[in-house]
C-alpha positions in Angstrom: -140.1 174.0 -195.2 -142.7 171.3 -194.9 -144.6 169.7 -197.8 -147.7 171.5 -199.0 -148.7 169.0 -201.7 -148.8 165.3 -202.6 -148.8 164.2 -206.2 -149.8 160.5 -206.8 -149.1 158.1 -209.6 -152.1 155.8 -210.2 -151.2 152.3 -211.3 -149.3 150.5 -208.6 -149.8 153.3 -206.1 -153.5 153.8 -205.8 -154.7 150.6 -207.5 -152.9 147.3 -207.6 -153.2 147.0 -211.3 -149.7 146.6 -212.6 -149.6 142.8 -212.5 -153.1 142.5 -214.0 -152.1 144.6 -217.0 -148.8 142.9 -217.4 -150.3 139.4 -217.4 -153.1 140.5 -219.8 -150.6 142.1 -222.1 -148.3 139.1 -222.1 -151.2 136.7 -222.8 -151.9 138.5 -226.0 -148.3 139.1 -227.0 -147.3 135.4 -226.5 -150.0 134.3 -228.9 -148.0 135.9 -231.7 -144.5 135.8 -230.3 -144.3 132.7 -228.0 -140.6 133.2 -227.1 -141.3 136.4 -225.2 -141.5 135.7 -221.5 -143.4 137.5 -218.8 -140.1 138.5 -217.2 -139.0 140.0 -220.6 -141.9 142.4 -220.3 -141.3 143.6 -216.7 -139.7 146.8 -218.0 -143.0 147.8 -219.5 -144.4 148.4 -216.0 -144.8 152.2 -215.7 -143.6 152.7 -219.2 -145.6 154.8 -221.7 -147.0 153.4 -224.9 -144.3 154.7 -227.2 -141.5 153.1 -225.2 -143.5 149.9 -224.8 -143.9 149.6 -228.6 -140.1 150.0 -229.0 -139.4 147.3 -226.3 -141.9 144.8 -227.7 -140.6 145.5 -231.2 -137.1 144.6 -230.0 -138.3 141.4 -228.3 -140.4 140.4 -231.3 -137.7 141.2 -233.8 -140.1 143.6 -235.5 -139.7 147.2 -236.6 -141.8 149.3 -234.2 -142.3 151.9 -237.0 -143.8 149.2 -239.3 -147.5 150.0 -239.8 -148.6 146.4 -239.7 -146.8 145.9 -236.4 -148.3 149.1 -235.0 -151.7 147.8 -236.0 -151.0 144.5 -234.3 -149.9 146.2 -231.1 -153.0 148.4 -231.1 -155.1 145.2 -231.3 -153.1 143.7 -228.4 -153.4 146.8 -226.3 -157.2 146.7 -226.7 -157.6 143.0 -226.1 -158.3 141.0 -223.0 -160.4 141.3 -219.8 -161.2 144.8 -218.6 -160.2 145.8 -215.1 -162.9 146.8 -212.6 -161.1 149.5 -210.6 -162.8 149.2 -207.3 -161.7 145.5 -207.0 -158.1 146.6 -207.3 -158.1 149.8 -205.2 -155.8 149.6 -202.3 -158.1 149.6 -199.2 -156.4 152.5 -197.4 -156.6 154.9 -200.4 -159.9 156.7 -199.7 -159.1 157.1 -196.0 -155.6 158.5 -196.6 -156.6 160.9 -199.5 -159.4 162.4 -197.5 -157.2 162.8 -194.4 -154.6 164.6 -196.5 -157.4 166.9 -197.9 -158.8 167.6 -194.5 -155.3 168.6 -193.3 -155.0 171.1 -196.2 -152.6 169.3 -198.5 -152.9 170.1 -202.2 -153.5 166.8 -204.0 -152.9 165.9 -207.7 -152.8 162.8 -209.8 -150.1 162.3 -212.5 -150.3 159.1 -214.5 -149.0 157.8 -217.8 -152.4 156.1 -218.4 -154.9 157.7 -220.9 -157.1 160.4 -219.3 -160.2 158.2 -220.0 -158.7 155.4 -217.8 -157.7 157.8 -215.1 -161.1 159.5 -214.9 -162.8 156.0 -215.0 -160.8 154.9 -211.9 -161.4 158.1 -210.0 -165.2 158.0 -210.8 -165.7 154.3 -210.2 -163.8 154.4 -206.9 -165.6 157.5 -205.6 -162.4 159.6 -205.4 -163.5 162.5 -207.7 -163.5 165.0 -204.9 -160.0 164.1 -203.7 -157.9 165.5 -206.5 -157.5 169.2 -207.4 -155.9 168.3 -210.8 -155.2 165.3 -213.0 -152.5 165.0 -215.6 -152.2 162.2 -218.2 -149.0 161.3 -219.9 -151.0 161.0 -223.1 -151.5 164.7 -223.1 -147.7 165.3 -223.4 -145.1 164.7 -226.1 -143.2 162.4 -223.8 -144.3 160.8 -220.5 -142.3 159.4 -217.6 -139.3 159.3 -217.0 -139.5 162.8 -218.6 -140.4 165.1 -215.6 -142.8 167.2 -217.6 -145.9 165.4 -216.2 -144.8 166.5 -212.7 -144.0 170.1 -213.8 -147.5 170.3 -215.2 -149.1 169.0 -212.0 -147.0 171.3 -209.8 -147.9 174.3 -211.9 -151.6 173.5 -211.8 -151.7 173.3 -208.0 -149.4 176.3 -207.5 -146.6 174.5 -205.6 -142.8 174.5 -206.1 -141.0 171.1 -206.4 -139.5 171.3 -202.9 -143.1 171.7 -201.5 -144.3 168.5 -203.2 -144.0 164.9 -202.3 -144.4 162.5 -205.2 -145.7 159.0 -204.6 -144.5 156.5 -207.2 -143.6 152.8 -207.6 -142.0 152.1 -211.0 -138.5 152.9 -212.2 -139.7 155.5 -214.7 -142.1 157.1 -212.2 -139.5 157.5 -209.5 -137.0 158.9 -212.0 -139.6 161.4 -213.3 -140.5 162.7 -209.8 -136.9 163.1 -208.8 -136.0 164.8 -212.1 -138.8 167.3 -211.4 -137.0 168.3 -208.2 -139.4 166.7 -205.8 -138.8 164.2 -203.0 -140.2 160.8 -203.9 -141.9 158.2 -201.7 -141.6 154.8 -203.5 -144.2 152.2 -202.8 -142.4 148.9 -202.4 -143.6 145.9 -204.5 -141.5 142.7 -204.5 -143.1 141.4 -207.6 -141.2 143.7 -209.9 -137.4 144.5 -210.1 -137.9 148.3 -210.0 -135.0 150.6 -209.5 -136.2 152.9 -206.8 -132.8 154.2 -205.8 -133.7 157.9 -206.6 -136.5 157.8 -204.0 -136.0 159.6 -200.6 -138.6 157.4 -198.8 -139.9 153.9 -199.0 -143.4 152.9 -198.0 -145.4 149.6 -197.8 -148.8 151.3 -197.7 -150.1 154.9 -198.2 -150.7 155.0 -194.4 -146.9 155.2 -194.1 -147.1 158.7 -195.6 -148.3 160.0 -192.2 -144.8 159.5 -190.8 -143.4 161.6 -193.7 -146.0 164.4 -193.9 -147.3 164.9 -190.3 
């Protein structure tokens, strides 16, 4: 049986945003905790906010449940330069998404980012008509690597796991897609030490999906 659907992650797959967010986050964290290095924060890439708070709490030697620390992190999360999505959109994305749609593939977007950010990217990049359904990890009790985000996307587009190809990059994303029972195509990125061992395919660009799907 061939694939009927493709479910995309957003950050690091459709937009080259991971390093931007990591550097912005680190610039704010290091003002308060100068011993935390950029490399220490690599595991936050693809991680939901709850897990990120736990990791930063450990690095900062703070209790992540402490209300003062939580308020501090909220300030950090909201600080820094905003990303203008079209500047970071991988150039092949509109072409590939529209080709998949024309060929009859069901297309969904499943991201750990807040829904407001996802919708902002889709709108600003002119991709609103490309996705049948969008799922945000913020809507769920637990985001990636929990597979629930992919179960929700599959249910919404009416496809079984074996009919879906998931396109991911981060360790948590690849694990979530595989745990949901789908095959995963992992976008390679040498800047981060991702564990992509649970992926079935490896791609350098979304154009490489043609060899998998067609």
